[in-house]
C-alpha positions as CSV (number, residue, x, y, z in Angstrom):
1,M,-0.4,-5.4,12.7
2,P,2.9,-4.3,14.4
3,I,4.6,-4.0,11.0
4,L,1.8,-1.8,9.7
5,I,2.0,0.5,12.8
6,A,5.8,0.7,12.4
7,T,5.5,1.5,8.7
8,I,2.9,4.3,9.3
9,A,5.0,5.8,12.1
10,W,8.1,5.6,9.9
11,T,6.5,7.3,6.9
12,T,4.9,9.9,9.2
13,A,8.3,10.8,10.6
14,I,9.8,11.0,7.1
15,F,7.1,13.4,5.9
16,I,7.2,15.5,9.0
17,S,11.0,15.9,8.6
18,F,10.5,16.9,4.9
19,G,8.2,19.7,6.1
20,L,10.6,20.9,8.8
21,F,13.5,21.7,6.6
22,V,11.8,23.2,3.5
23,R,10.3,26.6,2.9
24,M,6.6,25.8,2.1
25,N,5.4,26.8,-1.3
26,T,3.0,25.3,-3.8
27,T,5.6,22.9,-5.4
28,V,6.6,21.5,-2.0
29,I,3.1,21.0,-0.9
30,A,2.2,19.3,-4.2
31,A,5.3,17.0,-4.1
32,V,4.7,16.0,-0.5
33,S,1.0,15.4,-1.1
34,I,1.7,13.2,-4.1
35,A,4.3,11.2,-2.1
36,D,1.9,10.9,0.8
37,L,-0.8,9.6,-1.5
38,S,1.5,7.1,-3.1
39,V,2.5,5.7,0.3
40,A,-1.2,5.5,1.4
41,V,-2.1,3.6,-1.8
42,A,0.8,1.2,-1.3
43,I,-0.3,0.5,2.3
44,F,-3.9,0.0,1.1
45,L,-2.8,-2.4,-1.6
46,I,-0.7,-4.4,0.9
47,L,-3.6,-4.7,3.2
48,D,-6.1,-5.5,0.5
49,L,-3.9,-8.2,-1.1
50,N,-3.5,-9.8,2.3
51,S,-6.9,-11.5,1.7
52,P,-6.9,-12.0,-2.1
53,F,-10.4,-13.5,-2.4
54,T,-12.2,-10.6,-0.7
55,G,-12.0,-6.9,-0.7
56,L,-11.7,-4.3,-3.5
57,I,-9.2,-6.3,-5.6
58,R,-10.3,-9.9,-5.9
59,V,-8.2,-12.7,-7.4
60,S,-10.1,-15.5,-9.1
61,S,-9.6,-19.0,-7.8
62,A,-10.5,-20.6,-11.1
63,P,-6.9,-21.1,-12.3
64,A,-5.9,-22.8,-9.1
65,H,-8.9,-25.1,-9.3
66,A,-8.1,-25.9,-12.9
67,V,-4.5,-26.8,-12.0
68,L,-5.7,-29.0,-9.1
69,E,-8.0,-30.9,-11.5
70,V,-5.1,-31.5,-13.9
71,L,-2.8,-32.6,-11.0
72,A,-5.5,-34.9,-9.6
73,K,-5.6,-37.0,-12.7
């Protein structure tokens, strides 16, 4: 959790600094919005893959069970 808070604070500071030194127009707003969305998706994926057997993206445990059966023989 502390790493997540630090990452969000860090990216917030970066995007605020981008907005401070640039004259706002449509291109800048679109670029910052796309970058903002990509960071949000990356944080979401990191949090979702923290528990791989639940959530939006689920990883099957069948291959691991198959390997354990082979190794148990």
